[in-house]
C-alpha positions as CSV (number, residue, x, y, z in Angstrom):
1,M,19.4,-10.9,14.0
2,L,18.3,-9.5,17.8
3,Q,15.6,-7.2,15.9
4,K,14.2,-10.3,13.8
5,A,14.1,-13.0,17.0
6,A,12.7,-10.2,19.3
7,M,10.0,-9.4,17.1
8,L,8.9,-13.4,16.3
9,L,9.2,-13.8,20.3
10,T,7.0,-10.8,20.8
11,V,4.3,-12.2,18.1
12,S,4.6,-16.0,19.6
13,A,4.0,-14.7,22.8
14,L,0.6,-12.0,21.9
15,A,-0.3,-15.3,19.7
16,L,-0.2,-17.8,23.0
17,M,-2.3,-14.9,24.7
18,G,-4.9,-15.2,22.1
19,C,-4.8,-11.1,21.6
20,S,-3.4,-11.2,18.1
21,A,-5.4,-11.3,14.7
22,R,-4.5,-14.4,12.1
23,T,-4.0,-13.5,8.8
24,G,-5.0,-15.6,6.2
25,L,-2.1,-17.5,6.3
26,D,-2.7,-18.1,9.6
27,N,-5.8,-20.0,9.2
28,A,-4.6,-22.0,6.1
29,Q,-1.8,-23.1,7.8
30,K,-4.1,-24.3,11.0
31,E,-5.7,-26.2,8.8
32,G,-3.0,-27.7,7.2
33,F,-3.7,-25.6,4.1
34,P,-6.3,-28.4,2.2
35,M,-7.1,-26.1,-0.6
36,F,-3.4,-27.1,-1.7
37,K,-2.6,-30.6,-0.7
38,G,-1.8,-32.5,-4.1
39,K,-1.2,-29.3,-5.9
40,S,1.6,-27.1,-7.7
41,V,1.2,-23.7,-6.9
42,G,3.0,-20.5,-8.0
43,V,3.2,-17.5,-5.1
44,V,2.6,-14.0,-5.5
45,T,4.6,-12.7,-2.5
46,N,7.2,-10.8,-0.7
47,H,8.8,-10.6,2.7
48,T,5.4,-9.7,4.1
49,G,4.0,-13.0,3.3
50,V,4.4,-14.6,7.1
51,N,2.4,-15.9,9.8
52,R,2.4,-14.9,13.5
53,D,5.6,-16.5,13.9
54,G,7.7,-15.0,11.2
55,E,7.6,-18.0,9.0
56,H,7.4,-17.2,5.4
57,L,4.4,-18.6,3.3
58,V,6.9,-20.0,0.6
59,D,9.2,-22.0,3.3
60,L,5.9,-23.4,4.9
61,L,4.7,-24.7,1.6
62,H,8.2,-25.7,-0.1
63,A,8.5,-28.1,3.7
64,S,5.1,-29.7,2.8
65,D,5.2,-33.3,1.1
66,E,1.7,-32.7,-0.3
67,V,2.0,-29.5,-2.0
68,T,4.7,-28.6,-4.7
69,L,5.8,-25.3,-5.1
70,K,6.3,-24.3,-8.9
71,A,7.3,-20.5,-9.2
72,I,7.6,-17.7,-7.2
73,F,6.0,-14.0,-8.7
74,A,7.7,-11.2,-7.0
75,P,6.0,-7.2,-7.4
76,E,7.6,-4.1,-6.9
77,H,10.4,-4.0,-4.3
78,G,11.3,-7.8,-5.1
79,F,10.3,-11.1,-3.2
80,R,12.4,-9.8,0.0
81,G,11.1,-6.4,-0.2
82,D,14.6,-4.5,-0.4
83,E,14.6,-3.1,-3.6
84,E,13.5,0.9,-4.3
85,G,10.6,1.8,-5.5
86,G,10.4,2.8,-9.4
87,I,13.4,-0.1,-9.9
88,H,12.8,-2.9,-12.6
89,L,13.9,-6.1,-11.1
90,E,15.5,-9.4,-12.6
91,N,14.6,-12.9,-12.4
92,N,16.2,-15.0,-9.8
93,I,16.4,-18.1,-8.3
94,D,15.3,-18.9,-4.4
95,P,18.3,-20.5,-2.6
96,R,16.0,-22.2,-0.2
97,S,13.1,-23.4,-2.2
98,G,14.9,-23.7,-5.5
99,A,12.2,-22.5,-7.2
100,P,12.5,-20.0,-9.7
101,I,11.7,-16.2,-9.3
102,Y,10.0,-14.1,-11.8
103,S,9.7,-10.3,-11.7
104,I,6.3,-9.0,-12.4
105,Y,7.7,-5.5,-12.1
106,G,9.5,-4.2,-15.1
107,T,8.4,-5.1,-18.6
108,L,6.1,-8.1,-17.6
109,R,3.5,-7.0,-15.2
110,K,1.7,-10.5,-15.1
111,P,2.9,-14.0,-15.3
112,T,3.5,-15.3,-19.2
113,E,1.3,-19.0,-20.3
114,A,5.0,-20.2,-20.0
115,M,5.9,-19.1,-16.1
116,L,2.5,-20.2,-15.6
117,E,2.9,-23.8,-17.3
118,G,2.0,-26.9,-14.5
119,I,0.7,-24.7,-12.3
120,D,-2.7,-25.4,-10.7
121,V,-3.3,-22.8,-7.7
122,L,-1.9,-19.1,-7.7
123,I,-1.7,-17.7,-4.2
124,F,-1.6,-14.2,-3.1
125,D,-0.2,-13.0,0.1
126,I,1.5,-9.8,0.6
127,Q,0.5,-7.1,3.0
128,D,-1.3,-3.9,1.7
129,V,-1.5,-0.3,3.1
130,G,-4.6,0.8,1.9
131,A,-3.6,3.5,-0.3
132,R,-4.9,3.3,-4.1
133,F,-1.2,4.2,-5.4
134,Y,0.4,1.4,-3.5
135,T,0.9,-0.8,-6.4
136,Y,0.8,-4.3,-4.8
137,I,-3.4,-4.3,-5.7
138,S,-2.3,-3.7,-9.0
139,T,-0.2,-6.4,-8.7
140,M,-3.1,-8.3,-7.4
141,G,-5.6,-6.9,-10.4
142,Y,-3.2,-8.6,-13.1
143,I,-2.6,-12.0,-10.8
144,M,-6.5,-12.6,-11.3
145,E,-6.3,-11.2,-14.5
146,S,-4.0,-14.5,-15.5
147,G,-5.7,-16.9,-13.2
148,A,-9.3,-15.9,-15.6
149,E,-7.4,-15.9,-18.6
150,N,-5.8,-19.6,-18.1
151,G,-8.6,-20.8,-15.7
152,I,-6.0,-21.5,-13.0
153,P,-8.0,-20.8,-9.4
154,V,-6.7,-17.7,-7.4
155,Y,-6.7,-17.4,-3.4
156,I,-5.9,-14.0,-1.7
157,M,-4.2,-15.1,1.9
158,D,-6.4,-11.4,3.1
159,R,-4.5,-9.3,5.9
160,P,-5.3,-6.3,7.7
161,N,-5.6,-3.0,6.2
162,P,-3.6,-1.3,8.7
163,I,-4.6,1.9,8.4
164,G,-8.2,1.0,8.5
165,R,-11.9,1.5,7.5
166,L,-11.7,5.4,6.8
167,A,-12.3,6.4,2.6
168,E,-11.2,9.6,1.3
169,G,-10.4,11.1,-2.0
170,P,-12.0,11.3,-5.4
171,I,-12.6,8.1,-7.6
172,M,-10.0,7.4,-10.4
173,Q,-11.0,8.6,-13.7
174,Q,-10.1,6.3,-16.4
175,E,-8.5,8.6,-18.7
176,H,-5.8,9.1,-15.4
177,M,-5.6,5.5,-14.8
178,S,-2.1,3.7,-14.5
179,F,-0.1,1.0,-12.3
180,I,-0.1,4.0,-9.6
181,G,-4.0,3.6,-10.1
182,K,-5.7,0.9,-12.2
183,Y,-9.1,1.0,-10.4
184,P,-11.7,3.4,-9.9
185,I,-11.8,3.6,-6.2
186,P,-10.7,6.4,-3.8
187,I,-7.0,6.7,-2.9
188,R,-7.8,5.3,1.0
189,H,-10.3,2.8,0.4
190,G,-10.5,1.1,3.6
191,M,-11.1,-2.2,2.5
192,S,-8.5,-5.5,2.7
193,V,-7.0,-7.2,-0.6
194,G,-9.4,-9.7,0.2
195,E,-12.6,-7.7,0.0
196,L,-11.3,-6.0,-2.4
197,A,-10.5,-8.8,-5.1
198,L,-14.5,-9.2,-4.8
199,M,-15.2,-6.2,-5.9
200,I,-12.7,-6.3,-8.5
201,R,-14.1,-9.5,-10.0
202,D,-17.9,-8.8,-9.4
203,K,-17.4,-5.1,-11.2
204,G,-15.2,-6.5,-14.1
205,W,-12.3,-4.4,-14.0
206,I,-10.2,-7.6,-15.2
207,N,-10.0,-8.9,-18.3
208,D,-12.6,-12.4,-18.4
209,A,-13.5,-11.5,-14.7
210,D,-16.4,-13.7,-15.1
211,K,-14.3,-16.8,-15.9
212,L,-12.3,-16.0,-12.4
213,E,-12.6,-18.7,-9.7
214,L,-11.8,-16.8,-6.8
215,H,-11.5,-17.8,-2.8
216,I,-10.5,-15.2,-0.2
217,V,-8.7,-16.9,3.1
218,E,-10.0,-14.7,5.7
219,C,-8.8,-12.9,8.7
220,K,-10.2,-13.8,11.9
221,S,-10.2,-11.1,15.3
222,W,-9.8,-8.4,13.2
223,D,-11.6,-5.3,14.1
224,P,-11.2,-2.6,11.2
225,G,-12.4,-0.3,13.3
226,K,-9.6,0.0,15.6
227,P,-5.8,0.8,15.1
228,F,-3.3,-1.6,14.0
229,D,-1.6,-1.5,17.2
230,K,-4.7,-3.6,18.6
231,T,-4.2,-6.4,16.5
232,G,-1.4,-7.7,18.3
233,M,0.4,-7.9,15.2
234,A,4.2,-6.8,14.6
235,W,4.7,-4.2,12.0
236,I,7.1,-5.5,9.4
237,D,7.7,-2.9,6.6
238,P,6.3,-3.7,3.5
239,S,8.5,-1.8,1.4
240,P,11.9,0.2,2.3
241,N,10.1,3.3,2.4
242,M,7.0,2.8,4.9
243,R,9.0,2.1,8.1
244,N,6.1,2.0,10.5
245,V,2.1,2.7,11.1
246,N,2.5,6.2,11.5
247,E,4.1,6.8,7.9
248,A,0.8,4.3,6.8
249,L,-1.4,6.6,8.1
250,L,0.3,9.9,6.3
251,Y,1.2,7.9,3.1
252,P,-2.4,8.5,1.2
253,G,-2.0,12.6,2.0
254,M,1.9,12.9,1.7
255,C,2.4,10.9,-1.1
256,L,0.8,13.8,-3.5
257,F,3.7,15.7,-2.9
258,E,5.5,13.1,-5.6
259,A,4.0,15.5,-8.1
260,T,5.3,18.2,-6.8
261,N,8.4,20.0,-6.0
262,F,7.8,19.5,-2.0
263,S,10.0,17.1,-0.3
264,D,8.2,14.0,0.9
265,G,10.7,13.0,3.2
266,R,12.7,10.3,1.2
267,G,15.9,10.4,1.4
268,T,15.7,10.6,5.1
269,E,14.8,8.2,8.1
270,H,11.6,9.5,8.3
271,P,9.4,9.2,4.9
272,F,6.4,10.9,5.0
273,E,6.7,11.5,8.4
274,W,9.3,14.7,7.5
275,V,8.0,16.8,4.8
276,G,9.7,20.3,3.3
277,A,11.0,22.6,1.4
278,D,14.2,25.2,0.7
279,Y,11.8,27.7,0.1
280,I,9.7,27.3,3.3
281,N,9.2,28.8,6.8
282,S,8.1,25.7,9.0
283,Q,6.6,28.0,11.6
284,D,4.5,30.2,9.0
285,V,2.8,26.9,7.1
286,I,2.6,25.4,10.8
287,A,0.6,28.5,11.7
288,A,-1.6,28.5,8.7
289,L,-1.9,25.0,9.3
290,A,-3.4,25.2,12.9
291,E,-6.0,28.0,11.9
292,R,-7.5,25.4,10.2
293,K,-8.2,23.0,13.4
294,L,-7.2,19.8,11.4
295,S,-7.7,17.1,14.2
296,G,-5.6,14.2,14.7
297,I,-2.2,15.4,13.9
298,R,0.5,17.0,15.6
299,M,3.0,18.8,13.7
300,E,6.2,20.2,14.8
301,A,8.8,22.0,13.0
302,I,12.0,20.5,11.9
303,E,15.4,20.9,9.3
304,Y,16.3,17.8,7.5
305,V,19.0,17.6,4.9
306,P,17.8,14.7,2.4
307,V,20.6,12.4,1.0
308,D,20.9,9.5,-0.9
309,M,20.0,6.4,0.6
310,P,20.8,3.1,-1.3
311,G,17.7,0.9,-1.5
312,Y,15.6,3.4,-0.1
313,A,15.8,6.8,-2.2
314,M,18.4,8.0,-4.7
315,N,18.7,11.4,-6.2
316,P,15.7,12.4,-3.6
317,K,14.7,16.2,-3.7
318,F,17.0,18.7,-2.4
319,E,19.5,16.3,-2.1
320,G,22.3,17.7,0.3
321,K,19.8,20.9,0.8
322,T,18.5,22.0,4.1
323,C,15.1,21.7,4.3
324,Q,12.6,23.7,6.4
325,G,10.0,21.2,7.5
326,L,7.4,19.5,9.3
327,K,7.7,16.5,11.8
328,L,4.0,15.1,11.4
329,S,2.9,12.6,14.1
330,V,-1.1,10.9,14.0
331,T,-2.5,11.0,17.1
332,D,-6.2,9.6,16.1
333,P,-5.2,6.6,14.1
334,V,-8.8,5.8,13.6
335,N,-10.1,9.1,12.5
336,F,-7.6,11.4,11.1
337,K,-7.9,12.2,7.3
338,S,-4.4,12.1,5.7
339,V,-5.9,13.3,2.4
340,E,-7.7,15.9,3.8
341,F,-4.8,17.1,5.5
342,G,-2.0,16.8,2.0
343,V,-5.1,18.7,0.2
344,H,-5.1,21.8,3.0
345,L,-1.3,21.9,3.3
346,I,-1.1,21.7,-1.0
347,Q,-3.7,24.8,-0.6
348,I,-1.3,26.8,1.7
349,L,2.0,25.8,0.0
350,Q,0.8,27.2,-3.2
351,T,-0.9,30.6,-1.2
352,L,2.2,31.1,0.6
353,Y,4.8,30.2,-2.0
354,P,3.1,30.9,-5.7
355,D,6.4,31.2,-7.3
356,D,8.2,28.7,-5.7
357,F,5.9,25.6,-4.6
358,V,5.0,23.6,-8.4
359,M,2.8,21.0,-9.2
360,Y,3.0,18.3,-12.3
361,A,0.0,18.3,-13.7
362,P,0.5,14.7,-15.4
363,R,2.0,13.2,-12.4
364,M,-0.9,14.9,-10.0
365,G,-3.7,13.4,-12.4
366,R,-2.5,10.1,-12.2
367,T,-2.0,10.5,-8.2
368,W,-5.2,12.6,-7.6
369,G,-7.4,10.6,-10.0
370,N,-8.2,13.6,-12.1
371,G,-7.1,16.8,-13.3
372,D,-9.6,19.1,-10.9
373,F,-7.4,18.8,-8.1
374,Y,-4.3,20.8,-10.6
375,T,-6.5,23.3,-12.2
376,G,-8.4,24.1,-9.1
377,I,-5.3,24.8,-6.7
378,L,-4.2,26.8,-9.6
379,A,-7.1,28.7,-9.6
380,G,-7.2,29.8,-5.7
381,K,-9.6,27.3,-4.8
382,S,-10.0,26.7,-0.9
383,A,-9.5,23.3,0.4
384,D,-12.7,23.0,1.4
385,E,-14.0,23.4,-1.8
386,I,-11.6,20.9,-3.5
387,I,-12.7,18.0,-0.4
388,S,-16.2,18.7,-0.7
389,A,-16.5,18.1,-5.0
390,Y,-15.5,14.7,-4.1
391,Q,-17.9,13.7,-1.0
392,Q,-20.5,12.6,-3.3
393,E,-18.4,10.0,-5.3
394,L,-16.7,9.0,-2.4
395,S,-20.0,8.4,-0.7
396,Q,-21.5,6.3,-3.6
397,F,-18.3,4.1,-3.7
398,I,-18.6,3.8,0.5
399,K,-22.2,2.6,-0.5
400,L,-20.9,-0.2,-3.0
401,R,-18.0,-1.5,-0.8
402,E,-20.9,-2.3,1.6
403,N,-21.5,-5.5,-0.8
404,Y,-17.6,-6.4,-0.3
405,L,-16.9,-6.0,3.5
406,L,-16.0,-9.3,5.2
407,Y,-15.2,-8.0,8.8
């Protein structure tokens, strides 16, 4: 409770000083939510859907005499954001507003017609972290599709991308698409959710895209070329294992290890910052990485023991075993290339520990976006060869992206 109060005080103080970026929610509230007056609304959100004072979108709409809150739609991790990733959620009731909460992470990935009955407008407000496999953007696409199919306008309350404009990685190929990679975009897209929504609609990546009435409520005073800590915004964990900006910056590269037998730090207090295994020598791995002269990252040798952490990680890799590992700290948040770092680390592990390090082909295909990474690593390709192979398609994406950038 004291921590929350301190966070709200910090956010409010920054806002009064005029140095805080303003989200789409902040701007819509400042105007009095004119676009929703007289409307019945459905809200797609979680615990991150708050304004600069820590007030939640759902509570603000419920308090309005001119807006009717009909339903809440919850993504992965739930409405309050406290569920472990991958857990299928159940429908519920929000005790504060009395609105029904429908899970759209489980057997259903988008609202049914019955859930949408009586809804005039759909509102999406969730903090993303800028990586293709973070499932909130897949949920956004399904909501846009629901709006298009049912003639319901969709409003995206835009928020800053906490890891900025840098784009990295290969473009997702159709045959590897899944809920952790639904669009032909790179691993790290460098866009806000509002910008990405415009691209999704314009490129027809959802059904009936041409029928969608889409509105982006833009951010103000956000400079994507500066680190997140310059926004003046408080960090709110967008999911249980995304606890600070350092983890978000590392995530596009370290999430690749979900498709391996190498620990990505789940089951510790430092997911994506502590990575390792019980079969490596930390100093040898750090020495090999140091030879590559990769910039923007500091590495330290550590030992850690993954454990069950209810709500965060159950049955983590190497549970109860001592892992030799690396403690990773991003020193240049604007320019550090986390995907490239992940490629180098995987290639080194394959070289140093070919009998121990294992990749899982189907999962790696869904995570990387194509099958070339898996086959290339096993064939002995260098990290530089693998990275150079996707540069042309990445450049084409960056050129396409220019048409949709709002900031």
